[in-house]
C-alpha positions in Angstrom: 61.4 -20.7 -9.1 58.6 -22.8 -7.4 59.9 -21.7 -4.3 59.4 -18.0 -5.0 55.6 -18.8 -5.9 55.1 -20.8 -2.9 56.0 -17.2 -1.0 54.1 -15.0 -3.5 51.1 -17.3 -2.6 51.3 -17.5 0.7 48.8 -15.0 1.6 46.6 -17.5 0.1 47.3 -20.4 2.1 47.0 -18.2 5.5 43.1 -18.3 4.7 43.6 -21.6 6.4 44.7 -19.7 9.5 41.7 -17.6 10.0 40.9 -18.9 12.9 44.0 -18.3 14.5 44.0 -14.7 13.4 40.1 -14.2 14.2 41.6 -15.2 17.9 44.3 -12.4 18.3 41.3 -9.8 16.4 39.4 -11.0 19.9 42.1 -8.2 21.4 40.6 -5.4 22.2 41.6 -2.1 20.2 42.7 -0.4 23.8 45.6 -3.6 24.1 46.6 -3.1 20.2 48.7 -0.5 19.8 47.9 1.5 16.6 49.1 4.0 13.8 52.7 3.6 14.0 52.7 4.7 10.4 50.0 7.0 9.1 51.3 6.1 5.4 51.3 2.6 3.7 54.8 3.2 2.6 57.0 4.9 5.1 59.2 6.6 1.9 59.9 3.7 -0.5 59.8 1.0 2.5 56.6 -0.2 3.0 55.4 0.2 6.4 53.1 -2.2 8.2 49.8 -0.1 8.1 47.7 -1.6 6.1 44.4 -0.7 4.6 41.1 -1.1 6.8 38.4 -3.7 5.3 37.0 -2.5 2.3 39.2 0.6 1.7 39.8 1.5 -1.3 43.0 4.0 -1.6 44.4 5.5 -5.0 47.3 6.7 -4.8 49.8 8.8 -7.2 53.4 8.6 -6.9 56.0 10.9 -8.4 59.6 10.7 -9.0 61.1 13.5 -11.0 64.6 13.5 -12.7 67.9 14.1 -10.6 68.1 17.3 -9.1 71.7 17.3 -10.3 70.7 18.3 -14.1 70.1 21.8 -12.7 68.1 24.5 -15.0 69.1 22.7 -18.0 66.8 19.9 -16.5 64.7 22.0 -14.6 65.9 20.2 -11.1 64.4 16.9 -12.5 61.2 18.3 -13.0 61.1 17.5 -16.8 61.7 13.9 -16.3 59.3 12.2 -14.0 58.2 8.7 -13.4 54.6 8.0 -12.0 53.5 5.5 -11.0 49.2 5.0 -10.5 48.2 2.6 -7.5 45.4 0.9 -6.4 45.3 -0.7 -2.9 42.2 -2.7 -1.3 41.8 -4.1 2.2 40.4 -7.3 1.6 40.1 -8.3 5.1 41.2 -6.0 8.2 44.4 -8.4 7.9 45.0 -8.5 4.3 45.6 -5.5 1.6 46.0 -6.2 -2.1 47.3 -3.4 -4.6 48.5 -3.2 -8.3 50.5 -0.8 -10.1 51.3 0.3 -13.1 54.4 3.2 -13.8 57.0 3.3 -16.6 59.3 1.5 -15.1 56.8 -1.6 -14.4 53.5 -3.7 -13.4 53.4 -4.4 -9.7 51.4 -6.5 -8.2 51.2 -7.3 -4.8 49.8 -8.4 -1.1 50.7 -7.4 2.4 49.4 -9.3 5.2 49.3 -8.6 8.9 50.8 -11.6 11.1 51.0 -10.3 14.9 50.2 -7.0 16.8 51.7 -4.9 19.0 50.7 -5.0 22.4 50.5 -2.8 24.9 52.5 -4.3 27.6 52.3 -7.3 26.0 54.3 -8.6 22.8 56.7 -6.0 21.7 56.6 -5.5 17.7 53.8 -5.3 15.1 55.1 -8.1 12.5 53.8 -8.0 8.5 54.7 -10.0 5.8 54.6 -8.5 2.0 55.3 -10.0 -1.3 55.3 -8.7 -4.6 55.3 -9.6 -8.3 57.2 -7.0 -10.9 56.7 -7.1 -14.5 59.8 -4.6 -15.8 59.0 -2.3 -19.2 62.4 -1.2 -19.7 63.7 -4.3 -20.9 63.9 -3.7 -24.8 63.3 -6.8 -27.2 65.3 -4.9 -29.3 68.7 -5.2 -27.0 68.3 -8.5 -25.9 66.5 -10.6 -28.8 66.4 -13.8 -26.8 64.2 -12.1 -24.3 61.2 -13.8 -23.0 58.3 -12.2 -21.3 59.4 -14.6 -17.5 62.6 -12.4 -18.1 60.4 -9.7 -16.6 60.1 -10.8 -13.5 61.0 -9.7 -10.2 59.6 -11.7 -7.1 60.2 -10.0 -3.7 59.8 -10.9 -0.2 59.6 -8.7 3.0 59.4 -9.4 6.9 58.0 -5.8 8.2 58.6 -5.6 12.2 58.0 -2.2 13.2 57.4 -1.0 16.8 55.6 2.5 18.2 57.9 3.4 21.0 56.0 6.6 22.0 53.1 8.5 20.5 56.1 10.6 18.2 58.5 7.5 17.6 58.3 4.6 15.3 60.8 2.8 13.6 60.8 -0.5 11.6 63.2 -3.6 10.4 62.5 -4.9 6.7 64.8 -8.5 6.2 64.1 -8.7 2.3 64.8 -11.3 -0.5 64.1 -10.6 -4.1 64.8 -12.7 -7.1 65.5 -10.8 -10.6 65.0 -13.5 -13.7 67.0 -11.2 -15.6 69.9 -9.4 -14.7 72.6 -7.9 -17.1 75.9 -8.5 -14.5 77.4 -11.7 -15.3 78.5 -11.4 -11.6 75.2 -10.3 -9.9 73.1 -13.5 -8.9 69.9 -13.4 -9.5 68.6 -14.3 -5.7 69.4 -11.4 -3.7 69.2 -10.4 -0.4 68.8 -6.7 1.9 67.7 -5.8 5.3 65.4 -2.4 5.3 65.3 0.1 7.9 62.5 3.2 8.8 61.2 5.2 10.9 58.7 8.0 11.8 59.1 11.0 14.4 56.2 12.8 14.6 56.4 16.6 14.3 53.2 18.2 15.2 49.1 17.1 15.1 49.4 17.0 10.8 53.4 16.2 10.1 56.1 13.8 10.5 59.7 13.2 9.1 59.8 9.6 7.4 63.0 8.3 6.7 64.3 5.0 5.0 67.3 3.3 3.7 67.6 -0.8 2.6 71.2 -2.5 2.5 71.9 -4.8 -0.3 73.9 -7.8 1.2 74.9 -9.4 -1.9 75.7 -7.2 -4.7 78.2 -6.8 -7.3 81.2 -5.9 -6.6 81.1 -4.3 -10.0 77.6 -3.4 -10.0 76.6 0.2 -10.9 73.6 0.5 -8.0 73.7 1.8 -4.8 71.7 1.3 -1.4 69.1 3.4 -1.7 68.0 6.3 1.1 65.0 8.1 1.1 64.5 11.2 3.6 60.7 13.2 3.8 57.7 14.3 5.4 54.0 13.1 6.0 51.4 15.7 5.9 48.0 14.7 7.2 45.0 16.5 5.8 41.9 14.6 6.9 41.3 11.6 3.9 44.7 12.6 2.0 48.4 12.0 3.4 50.8 14.2 1.0 54.4 12.3 1.2 57.2 14.8 0.0 60.5 13.4 0.1 64.1 13.6 -1.3 65.0 10.1 -2.2 68.2 8.3 -4.3 65.9 6.1 -6.1 63.8 7.0 -9.0 62.1 3.5 -9.2 59.0 3.7 -6.6 57.7 -0.2 -6.9 60.1 -2.5 -4.5 61.7 -4.8 -7.6 63.1 -1.1 -8.6 64.4 0.7 -5.4 66.2 -2.6 -4.2 68.1 -3.3 -7.0 68.3 -0.6 -9.3 68.9 2.7 -7.6 71.4 5.3 -9.2 71.2 7.8 -7.4 74.6 9.1 -5.0 73.7 11.5 -2.2 77.4 12.1 -1.9 77.2 13.6 -5.1 74.0 15.2 -4.8 72.2 12.8 -7.3 68.9 12.8 -5.4 65.4 12.4 -6.9 62.4 14.8 -5.6 59.2 13.1 -5.4 55.6 12.6 -3.7 52.9 10.2 -2.7 49.7 11.5 -2.7 46.7 8.8 -1.1 43.4 9.1 -1.5 41.2 6.5 0.8 37.3 6.0 -0.2 
């Protein structure tokens, strides 16, 4: 547990490296490769984009029920999970956020470590740390449940490369720890690797895809690897993301560890993220 807390507190310790980061920031904007991704997320997976210093984002994210419900559930529209989220750029290299949905409270930090440089360093590297508090665990079902049991810690390394004005790809090695798992065969400490990409279709539209492969899921687990496909629409101060995903969970702990949908059975969820920056 102490190691996990140290991971989550990494951005605080990183302030001690501010002189180094200032040195990195002295590289001219013309040499830095920017806008690998327009949204703070690809779909579910965090992108290497951060909020600019002083920018405040308000994000409304919906994941409706499974389209497999058909007309009886109005193709999922009667059963939505909604997340409200605020994201703030403390500095140009450090972003903090807080969110709440029906499934969890979620608090996170994202921080740039290295920039992709034209004819230089080949990738952008960022770190992402989050703490989720599970709202779905009920004391009536688990009499011995403690508040600490609701915690899930996530640590990701986000590595992206903008190959051209149209194509950007990202890799995300991930470790997460669920304090409570309702499966004796499932380790609390779990590992995954995320993949994502963006292909620009026009000035305002892009196609986005992300996927996360769980590396040590129990063989008897009911959960699946999340796959999401969607489109970004840029409209001035808004980015509107529309997608289909196999996860109804929006926060990292939800889609990494508790995805139930299955594309092969048509069990997917329509959703969107609406971002407004102030």
